[in-house]
N, CA, C and O atoms as a DFTB+ gen file, in Angstrom:
632 C
 N C O
     1  1      96.378      60.444      61.270
     2  2      95.031      60.299      61.423
     3  2      94.498      61.415      62.385
     4  3      94.713      61.364      63.596
     5  1      93.745      62.493      61.748
     6  2      93.218      63.740      62.477
     7  2      91.798      63.700      62.452
     8  3      91.192      63.239      61.485
     9  1      91.240      64.150      63.447
    10  2      89.667      64.200      63.498
    11  2      89.134      63.382      64.644
    12  3      89.864      62.748      65.406
    13  1      87.893      63.428      64.719
    14  2      87.376      62.551      65.897
    15  2      87.572      63.352      67.230
    16  3      87.211      64.516      67.407
    17  1      88.194      62.553      68.129
    18  2      88.443      62.968      69.432
    19  2      89.361      64.277      69.527
    20  3      89.180      65.118      70.408
    21  1      90.382      64.387      68.529
    22  2      91.138      65.440      68.515
    23  2      90.559      66.829      68.383
    24  3      91.107      67.819      68.868
    25  1      89.348      66.861      67.660
    26  2      88.848      68.144      67.417
    27  2      88.131      68.907      68.345
    28  3      87.987      70.126      68.249
    29  1      87.627      68.126      69.349
    30  2      86.729      68.876      70.540
    31  2      87.271      68.496      71.821
    32  3      86.473      68.518      72.758
    33  1      88.550      68.126      72.077
    34  2      89.254      68.033      73.406
    35  2      90.398      68.859      73.626
    36  3      90.920      69.437      72.673
    37  1      90.907      68.990      74.968
    38  2      91.990      69.663      75.279
    39  2      92.947      68.610      75.830
    40  3      94.136      68.785      75.565
    41  1      92.616      67.558      76.545
    42  2      93.619      66.584      76.998
    43  2      93.313      65.150      76.817
    44  3      92.216      64.732      77.189
    45  1      94.084      64.445      76.339
    46  2      93.644      62.851      76.170
    47  2      94.902      62.090      76.923
    48  3      95.964      62.614      77.262
    49  1      94.531      60.826      77.080
    50  2      95.357      59.827      77.606
    51  2      95.505      58.801      76.346
    52  3      94.530      58.220      75.868
    53  1      96.838      58.645      75.864
    54  2      97.097      57.587      74.880
    55  2      97.498      56.378      75.294
    56  3      98.664      56.425      75.687
    57  1      96.972      55.220      75.374
    58  2      97.385      53.826      75.777
    59  2      97.882      53.150      74.605
    60  3      97.192      52.953      73.605
    61  1      99.232      52.753      74.750
    62  2      99.862      51.864      73.663
    63  2      99.780      50.583      73.864
    64  3     100.021      50.063      74.953
    65  1      99.381      49.867      72.676
    66  2      99.106      48.511      72.535
    67  2     100.024      47.841      71.413
    68  3     100.576      48.610      70.626
    69  1     100.222      46.521      71.285
    70  2     100.891      45.902      70.149
    71  2     102.306      46.214      70.029
    72  3     102.904      45.875      69.007
    73  1     102.984      46.911      71.103
    74  2     104.586      47.075      71.228
    75  2     104.902      45.547      71.252
    76  3     104.260      44.792      71.982
    77  1     105.944      45.092      70.407
    78  2     106.406      43.854      70.212
    79  2     107.664      43.682      71.156
    80  3     108.179      42.565      71.197
    81  1     108.206      44.721      71.930
    82  2     109.399      44.422      72.653
    83  2     109.038      43.539      73.847
    84  3     107.906      43.355      74.295
    85  1     110.304      42.970      74.331
    86  2     110.032      41.904      75.500
    87  2     109.412      42.646      76.589
    88  3     108.372      42.274      77.134
    89  1     110.069      43.719      76.908
    90  2     109.674      44.554      78.027
    91  2     108.105      44.944      78.029
    92  3     107.444      44.939      79.067
    93  1     107.609      45.261      76.845
    94  2     106.286      45.650      76.623
    95  2     105.404      44.360      76.728
    96  3     104.279      44.450      77.219
    97  1     105.850      43.259      76.312
    98  2     105.015      41.968      76.439
    99  2     104.981      41.574      77.971
   100  3     103.964      41.093      78.471
   101  1     106.021      41.778      78.621
   102  2     106.157      41.490      79.929
   103  2     105.109      42.397      80.932
   104  3     104.495      41.895      81.873
   105  1     105.040      43.665      80.583
   106  2     104.170      44.639      81.057
   107  2     102.692      44.142      80.900
   108  3     101.897      44.138      81.840
   109  1     102.413      43.754      79.722
   110  2     100.975      43.380      79.244
   111  2     100.658      42.129      80.187
   112  3      99.705      42.110      80.966
   113  1     101.655      40.993      80.006
   114  2     101.229      39.875      80.810
   115  2     101.136      40.078      82.210
   116  3     100.268      39.511      82.873
   117  1     102.022      40.895      82.736
   118  2     101.970      41.065      84.289
   119  2     100.693      41.775      84.744
   120  3     100.088      41.464      85.770
   121  1     100.386      42.595      84.038
   122  2      99.259      43.722      84.424
   123  2      97.996      43.307      83.772
   124  3      96.989      44.011      83.846
   125  1      98.028      42.051      83.061
   126  2      96.798      41.399      82.646
   127  2      95.912      42.271      81.664
   128  3      94.729      42.497      81.919
   129  1      96.554      42.757      80.513
   130  2      95.742      43.649      79.792
   131  2      96.567      43.952      78.402
   132  3      97.689      43.495      78.184
   133  1      95.868      44.757      77.536
   134  2      96.568      44.693      76.232
   135  2      97.485      46.005      76.094
   136  3      97.950      46.258      74.983
   137  1      97.760      46.835      77.163
   138  2      98.512      48.197      77.290
   139  2      99.808      47.947      77.849
   140  3      99.954      47.126      78.754
   141  1     100.816      48.648      77.335
   142  2     102.091      48.425      77.974
   143  2     102.582      49.929      78.191
   144  3     103.600      50.195      78.830
   145  1     101.806      50.831      77.629
   146  2     102.396      52.228      78.126
   147  2     101.160      53.304      78.037
   148  3     100.162      53.060      77.359
   149  1     101.294      54.311      78.659
   150  2     100.341      55.467      78.555
   151  2     100.990      56.781      78.630
   152  3     102.004      56.853      79.323
   153  1     100.589      57.777      78.057
   154  2     101.017      58.951      78.157
   155  2      99.956      60.039      77.774
   156  3      98.908      59.711      77.216
   157  1     100.234      61.281      78.070
   158  2      99.251      62.467      78.034
   159  2      99.685      63.199      76.695
   160  3     100.850      63.426      76.368
   161  1      98.494      63.544      75.947
   162  2      98.609      64.637      74.886
   163  2      97.704      65.862      75.331
   164  3      96.622      65.673      75.887
   165  1      98.206      67.137      75.056
   166  2      97.299      68.092      75.371
   167  2      97.513      69.170      74.468
   168  3      98.619      69.323      73.951
   169  1      96.564      69.928      74.231
   170  2      96.714      70.936      73.255
   171  2      96.729      72.525      73.959
   172  3      95.913      72.814      74.834
   173  1      97.631      73.389      73.523
   174  2      97.844      74.640      74.204
   175  2      96.746      75.531      73.307
   176  3      96.005      75.128      72.410
   177  1      96.893      76.870      73.854
   178  2      95.905      77.743      73.364
   179  2      96.026      78.165      71.915
   180  3      95.081      78.687      71.324
   181  1      97.317      77.912      71.292
   182  2      97.439      78.211      70.010
   183  2      97.138      76.942      69.064
   184  3      97.415      76.975      67.865
   185  1      96.595      75.903      69.640
   186  2      96.347      74.725      68.855
   187  2      97.401      73.722      68.647
   188  3      97.282      72.800      67.840
   189  1      98.469      73.919      69.411
   190  2      99.567      73.097      69.224
   191  2      99.396      71.771      70.286
   192  3      98.973      71.924      71.432
   193  1      99.777      70.491      69.747
   194  2      99.776      69.417      70.769
   195  2     101.160      69.255      71.434
   196  3     102.236      69.403      70.856
   197  1     100.977      68.924      72.754
   198  2     102.344      68.579      73.554
   199  2     102.052      67.013      74.176
   200  3     100.965      66.461      74.345
   201  1     103.249      66.572      74.416
   202  2     103.338      65.207      74.837
   203  2     104.196      65.211      76.114
   204  3     105.298      65.749      76.224
   205  1     103.465      64.469      77.152
   206  2     104.174      64.291      78.365
   207  2     104.231      62.729      78.537
   208  3     103.217      62.073      78.299
   209  1     105.376      62.128      78.940
   210  2     105.584      60.877      79.132
   211  2     106.800      60.506      79.948
   212  3     107.651      61.356      80.211
   213  1     106.899      59.240      80.358
   214  2     108.002      58.744      81.090
   215  2     108.758      57.638      80.111
   216  3     108.204      56.576      79.827
   217  1     109.706      57.892      79.759
   218  2     110.565      57.004      78.832
   219  2     111.529      56.214      79.532
   220  3     112.147      56.735      80.461
   221  1     111.734      55.056      79.217
   222  2     112.767      54.104      80.029
   223  2     114.131      54.550      79.788
   224  3     115.009      54.291      80.611
   225  1     114.411      55.292      78.576
   226  2     115.737      55.869      78.314
   227  2     115.878      57.398      78.845
   228  3     116.734      57.808      79.629
   229  1     114.950      58.062      78.299
   230  2     114.973      59.541      78.401
   231  2     114.380      59.991      79.649
   232  3     114.415      61.196      79.897
   233  1     113.845      59.190      80.463
   234  2     112.987      59.784      81.704
   235  2     111.936      60.560      81.284
   236  3     111.470      60.330      80.168
   237  1     111.439      61.502      82.013
   238  2     110.326      62.317      81.864
   239  2     110.430      63.313      80.688
   240  3     111.295      64.176      80.834
   241  1     109.741      63.349      79.604
   242  2     109.757      63.847      78.428
   243  2     108.424      64.916      78.406
   244  3     107.305      64.577      78.790
   245  1     108.736      66.160      77.925
   246  2     107.709      67.082      77.707
   247  2     108.033      67.859      76.546
   248  3     108.854      68.774      76.620
   249  1     107.460      67.566      75.499
   250  2     107.975      68.191      74.104
   251  2     106.667      68.316      73.281
   252  3     105.677      67.644      73.569
   253  1     106.691      69.235      72.199
   254  2     105.901      69.252      71.031
   255  2     105.487      67.795      70.526
   256  3     106.236      66.819      70.529
   257  1     104.224      67.822      70.113
   258  2     103.911      66.466      69.374
   259  2     102.758      66.662      68.479
   260  3     101.966      67.574      68.716
   261  1     102.596      65.858      67.443
   262  2     101.709      66.082      66.472
   263  2     100.429      65.385      66.936
   264  3     100.447      64.626      67.905
   265  1      99.226      65.667      66.182
   266  2      97.944      64.905      66.610
   267  2      97.825      63.572      65.971
   268  3      96.868      62.841      66.227
   269  1      98.732      63.246      65.178
   270  2      98.647      61.743      64.582
   271  2      98.992      60.721      65.320
   272  3      99.951      60.891      66.073
   273  1      98.444      59.657      65.307
   274  2      98.785      58.333      65.864
   275  2      98.079      57.233      65.415
   276  3      96.865      57.322      65.230
   277  1      98.740      56.111      65.198
   278  2      98.109      54.990      64.557
   279  2      97.066      54.350      65.486
   280  3      97.368      54.058      66.643
   281  1      95.878      54.136      65.002
   282  2      94.840      53.541      65.829
   283  2      95.246      52.117      66.223
   284  3      94.945      51.635      67.315
   285  1      95.969      51.444      65.249
   286  2      96.363      50.070      65.684
   287  2      97.541      49.862      66.583
   288  3      98.054      48.766      66.805
   289  1      97.938      51.044      67.095
   290  2      98.960      51.088      68.309
   291  2      98.411      51.778      69.413
   292  3      98.880      51.495      70.515
   293  1      97.477      52.662      69.345
   294  2      97.134      53.530      70.253
   295  2      95.608      53.308      70.603
   296  3      94.841      52.988      69.695
   297  1      95.165      53.463      71.846
   298  2      93.656      53.677      72.109
   299  2      93.670      55.001      73.058
   300  3      94.577      55.172      73.872
   301  1      92.676      55.857      72.905
   302  2      92.598      57.146      73.400
   303  2      91.407      57.312      74.294
   304  3      90.280      56.924      73.985
   305  1      91.728      57.934      75.470
   306  2      90.573      58.298      76.402
   307  2      90.699      59.816      76.568
   308  3      91.707      60.331      77.052
   309  1      89.561      60.561      76.116
   310  2      89.369      61.897      76.206
   311  2      89.022      62.182      77.582
   312  3      88.016      61.691      78.094
   313  1      89.928      63.069      78.299
   314  2      89.381      63.445      79.730
   315  2      88.295      64.705      79.608
   316  3      88.221      65.431      78.618
   317  1      87.560      64.814      80.668
   318  2      86.435      65.634      80.492
   319  2      87.053      67.234      80.313
   320  3      88.024      67.632      80.956
   321  1      86.422      67.936      79.476
   322  2      86.806      69.299      79.190
   323  2      86.704      70.305      80.372
   324  3      85.659      70.369      81.020
   325  1      87.676      71.021      80.635
   326  2      87.648      71.958      81.549
   327  2      88.377      71.518      83.053
   328  3      88.680      72.326      83.931
   329  1      88.544      70.253      83.106
   330  2      89.097      69.662      84.602
   331  2      90.633      70.217      84.785
   332  3      91.168      70.408      85.878
   333  1      91.229      70.434      83.518
   334  2      92.767      70.888      83.546
   335  2      92.896      71.989      82.342
   336  3      92.103      72.010      81.401
   337  1      93.874      72.804      82.469
   338  2      94.255      73.554      81.409
   339  2      95.663      73.294      80.972
   340  3      96.318      72.458      81.595
   341  1      96.143      73.879      80.042
   342  2      97.407      73.645      79.499
   343  2      98.413      74.193      80.571
   344  3      99.378      73.463      80.800
   345  1      98.336      75.218      81.168
   346  2      99.129      75.761      82.205
   347  2      99.272      74.874      83.253
   348  3     100.394      74.740      83.743
   349  1      98.257      74.190      83.722
   350  2      98.439      73.205      84.783
   351  2      99.529      72.084      84.484
   352  3     100.484      71.814      85.213
   353  1      99.197      71.471      83.249
   354  2      99.931      70.432      82.959
   355  2     101.434      70.897      82.679
   356  3     102.395      70.300      83.165
   357  1     101.553      72.043      81.832
   358  2     102.940      72.593      81.626
   359  2     103.730      72.956      82.879
   360  3     104.954      72.825      82.881
   361  1     103.116      73.377      83.872
   362  2     103.797      73.866      85.210
   363  2     104.266      72.489      85.627
   364  3     105.487      72.377      85.737
   365  1     103.552      71.454      85.872
   366  2     103.926      70.115      86.529
   367  2     104.994      69.578      85.609
   368  3     106.081      69.217      86.061
   369  1     104.690      69.517      84.269
   370  2     105.899      68.833      83.336
   371  2     107.159      69.638      83.567
   372  3     108.204      69.055      83.853
   373  1     107.108      70.884      83.459
   374  2     108.424      71.477      83.670
   375  2     109.056      71.257      84.977
   376  3     110.285      71.199      85.032
   377  1     108.366      71.133      85.999
   378  2     108.996      70.607      87.314
   379  2     109.540      69.129      87.156
   380  3     110.625      68.897      87.688
   381  1     108.967      68.213      86.549
   382  2     109.357      66.859      86.340
   383  2     110.350      66.691      85.150
   384  3     111.147      65.752      85.168
   385  1     110.327      67.414      84.309
   386  2     110.969      67.045      82.969
   387  2     112.741      66.744      83.271
   388  3     113.486      67.523      83.867
   389  1     112.997      65.861      82.880
   390  2     114.432      65.296      83.051
   391  2     114.573      64.240      84.250
   392  3     115.561      63.516      84.374
   393  1     113.565      64.234      85.044
   394  2     113.471      63.217      86.001
   395  2     113.764      61.775      85.495
   396  3     113.403      61.587      84.333
   397  1     114.251      60.883      86.025
   398  2     114.628      59.619      85.500
   399  2     113.474      58.617      85.477
   400  3     112.392      58.863      86.012
   401  1     113.728      57.559      84.883
   402  2     112.399      56.469      84.764
   403  2     112.566      55.623      86.159
   404  3     113.628      55.244      86.652
   405  1     111.304      55.435      86.642
   406  2     111.319      54.835      88.126
   407  2     111.295      53.363      88.158
   408  3     110.275      52.710      88.380
   409  1     112.569      52.823      87.907
   410  2     112.665      51.309      87.927
   411  2     112.244      50.680      89.305
   412  3     111.616      49.634      89.463
   413  1     112.740      51.572      90.311
   414  2     112.252      51.023      91.867
   415  2     110.878      50.896      91.876
   416  3     110.424      49.844      92.325
   417  1     110.011      51.868      91.416
   418  2     108.584      51.711      91.149
   419  2     108.026      50.475      90.460
   420  3     107.140      49.740      90.895
   421  1     108.718      50.361      89.264
   422  2     108.395      49.277      88.503
   423  2     108.527      47.889      89.231
   424  3     107.694      47.002      89.042
   425  1     109.601      47.735      90.067
   426  2     109.933      46.526      90.688
   427  2     109.095      46.365      91.993
   428  3     108.628      45.266      92.291
   429  1     108.891      47.579      92.847
   430  2     108.319      47.258      94.096
   431  2     107.004      47.802      94.138
   432  3     106.365      47.659      95.181
   433  1     106.406      48.511      92.999
   434  2     105.044      48.721      93.217
   435  2     104.199      48.043      91.995
   436  3     102.980      47.881      92.053
   437  1     104.955      47.692      90.952
   438  2     104.281      46.927      89.834
   439  2     104.344      45.280      89.873
   440  3     103.360      44.559      89.709
   441  1     105.588      44.858      90.103
   442  2     105.920      43.622      90.037
   443  2     105.608      42.999      91.436
   444  3     104.798      42.079      91.546
   445  1     106.238      43.498      92.436
   446  2     105.815      43.108      93.669
   447  2     104.799      44.191      94.526
   448  3     105.182      45.329      94.798
   449  1     103.766      43.793      94.821
   450  2     102.888      44.896      95.356
   451  2     103.147      45.448      96.528
   452  3     102.352      45.309      97.457
   453  1     104.339      46.183      96.668
   454  2     104.580      46.757      97.997
   455  2     104.453      48.326      98.147
   456  3     104.650      49.006      99.154
   457  1     104.043      48.749      96.784
   458  2     103.619      50.137      96.550
   459  2     104.743      51.168      97.147
   460  3     104.525      52.136      97.876
   461  1     105.995      50.709      96.649
   462  2     107.322      51.460      96.929
   463  2     107.687      52.132      95.462
   464  3     107.589      51.612      94.351
   465  1     108.069      53.253      95.766
   466  2     108.639      54.055      94.478
   467  2     109.897      54.900      94.815
   468  3     110.398      54.996      95.936
   469  1     110.337      55.507      93.660
   470  2     111.535      56.416      93.849
   471  2     110.909      57.746      93.795
   472  3     110.309      58.171      92.808
   473  1     111.096      58.467      95.041
   474  2     110.482      59.760      94.998
   475  2     110.784      60.896      93.853
   476  3     110.024      61.836      93.619
   477  1     111.747      60.702      93.330
   478  2     111.996      61.709      92.215
   479  2     112.107      61.256      90.741
   480  3     112.617      61.956      89.866
   481  1     111.581      60.011      90.538
   482  2     111.568      59.346      89.367
   483  2     110.101      58.786      88.905
   484  3     109.284      58.460      89.766
   485  1     109.842      58.701      87.697
   486  2     108.440      58.230      87.311
   487  2     108.475      56.993      86.276
   488  3     109.419      56.876      85.495
   489  1     107.506      56.161      86.301
   490  2     107.248      55.452      85.286
   491  2     105.832      55.872      84.540
   492  3     105.105      56.738      85.027
   493  1     105.575      55.324      83.567
   494  2     104.663      56.053      82.626
   495  2     103.239      56.519      83.301
   496  3     102.868      57.692      83.351
   497  1     102.512      55.400      83.808
   498  2     101.204      55.427      84.283
   499  2     101.244      56.255      85.778
   500  3     100.255      56.875      86.169
   501  1     102.320      56.197      86.446
   502  2     102.603      56.964      87.714
   503  2     102.626      58.379      87.336
   504  3     101.923      59.140      88.001
   505  1     103.266      58.810      86.453
   506  2     103.269      60.263      85.831
   507  2     102.070      60.644      85.512
   508  3     101.642      61.727      85.912
   509  1     101.326      59.809      84.732
   510  2     100.047      60.159      84.047
   511  2      99.036      60.484      85.426
   512  3      98.436      61.555      85.511
   513  1      98.949      59.561      86.341
   514  2      98.089      59.646      87.483
   515  2      98.567      60.867      88.220
   516  3      97.720      61.643      88.661
   517  1      99.684      61.078      88.371
   518  2     100.198      62.347      89.319
   519  2      99.862      63.669      88.593
   520  3      99.580      64.696      89.210
   521  1      99.908      63.585      87.244
   522  2      99.315      64.838      86.480
   523  2      98.007      65.050      86.461
   524  3      97.584      66.204      86.386
   525  1      97.193      64.012      86.525
   526  2      95.941      64.176      86.611
   527  2      95.415      64.600      88.028
   528  3      94.364      65.227      88.165
   529  1      96.217      64.216      89.072
   530  2      95.904      64.654      90.275
   531  2      96.304      66.169      90.507
   532  3      95.629      66.935      91.195
   533  1      97.387      66.488      89.908
   534  2      97.862      67.926      89.889
   535  2      96.732      68.712      89.433
   536  3      96.502      69.815      89.930
   537  1      95.949      68.166      88.434
   538  2      95.120      69.030      87.605
   539  2      93.571      68.770      88.185
   540  3      92.582      69.303      87.683
   541  1      93.536      67.937      89.232
   542  2      92.134      67.806      90.042
   543  2      91.211      66.971      89.277
   544  3      90.018      67.269      89.223
   545  1      91.658      66.005      88.718
   546  2      90.756      65.115      87.899
   547  2      90.276      63.934      89.054
   548  3      91.015      63.073      89.533
   549  1      88.989      64.124      89.324
   550  2      88.309      63.221      90.607
   551  2      88.577      61.834      90.390
   552  3      88.684      61.088      91.363
   553  1      88.703      61.387      89.175
   554  2      88.648      59.776      88.925
   555  2      90.025      59.219      89.729
   556  3      90.082      58.025      90.025
   557  1      90.973      60.001      90.021
   558  2      92.219      59.493      90.640
   559  2      92.740      60.137      91.696
   560  3      93.895      59.912      92.058
   561  1      91.898      61.066      92.351
   562  2      92.322      61.747      93.389
   563  2      92.736      60.930      94.771
   564  3      93.516      61.378      95.612
   565  1      92.107      59.719      94.842
   566  2      92.337      58.900      95.949
   567  2      93.488      57.919      95.820
   568  3      93.965      57.293      96.766
   569  1      93.866      57.850      94.625
   570  2      94.750      56.687      94.174
   571  2      96.082      57.027      94.406
   572  3      96.452      58.197      94.304
   573  1      96.949      55.985      94.753
   574  2      98.514      56.244      94.811
   575  2      99.004      56.049      93.222
   576  3      98.681      55.085      92.529
   577  1      99.789      57.080      92.819
   578  2     100.132      56.969      91.441
   579  2     100.983      55.722      91.187
   580  3     100.914      55.223      90.064
   581  1     101.711      55.211      92.031
   582  2     102.641      54.114      91.762
   583  2     101.721      52.917      91.690
   584  3     102.172      51.944      91.085
   585  1     100.606      52.830      92.163
   586  2      99.871      51.568      92.071
   587  2      99.114      51.161      91.003
   588  3      98.514      50.087      90.965
   589  1      99.126      52.169      89.943
   590  2      98.261      51.836      88.759
   591  2      99.190      51.604      87.601
   592  3     100.061      52.444      87.374
   593  1      99.081      50.589      86.890
   594  2      99.708      50.366      85.613
   595  2      98.860      50.848      84.495
   596  3      97.713      51.201      84.769
   597  1      99.258      50.905      83.331
   598  2      98.493      51.388      82.281
   599  2      97.178      50.598      82.104
   600  3      96.128      51.169      81.811
   601  1      97.272      49.260      82.292
   602  2      96.065      48.542      82.273
   603  2      95.221      48.853      83.494
   604  3      94.045      48.986      83.155
   605  1      95.379      48.991      84.591
   606  2      94.627      49.159      85.692
   607  2      94.058      50.719      85.673
   608  3      92.942      50.998      86.113
   609  1      94.957      51.687      85.114
   610  2      94.270      52.760      84.879
   611  2      93.217      52.952      83.829
   612  3      92.285      53.738      83.999
   613  1      93.379      52.175      82.659
   614  2      92.393      52.123      81.696
   615  2      91.129      51.538      82.386
   616  3      90.029      52.074      82.248
   617  1      91.313      50.469      83.099
   618  2      90.055      49.915      83.784
   619  2      89.479      50.743      84.637
   620  3      88.249      50.796      84.679
   621  1      90.188      51.454      85.383
   622  2      89.697      52.527      86.430
   623  2      88.813      53.588      85.600
   624  3      87.756      54.035      86.045
   625  1      89.299      53.909      84.473
   626  2      88.599      55.040      83.883
   627  2      87.357      54.615      83.013
   628  3      86.551      55.398      82.510
   629  1      87.337      53.212      82.920
   630  2      85.968      52.731      82.238
   631  2      84.962      52.176      83.049
   632  3      83.902      51.801      82.548
């Protein structure tokens, strides 16, 4: 599906819903909302889309992506034009690419509200918030990245 928000923006957040895995269902239940994952898509100067996310198996992933996404699985939030450019995200992504998944943060920041995390690993919303902070988005500058789930980030942005 192409068009709409993809045509006039540079960076978006995609919030995943309707994933049927047990882990996804637990995240949605525990964080009281419809979303179990969030990732960044950003367009470069040549018009190519890139994906930045934290995967439970691969860890931090930075790779080319297409602009297609099924709307029954993803909800999108367009971030304001000009707050970040591709180079900002690419630089941060290159630093973090290959870092593992932050299971410590999931347990001690999401399940137990102790706001503890692994300093060199990421879970999805933690990575997204940290990237937004690196790029200067004011909506999250005073937030601790490990404190926000996909659902709390969605609520915070709306």
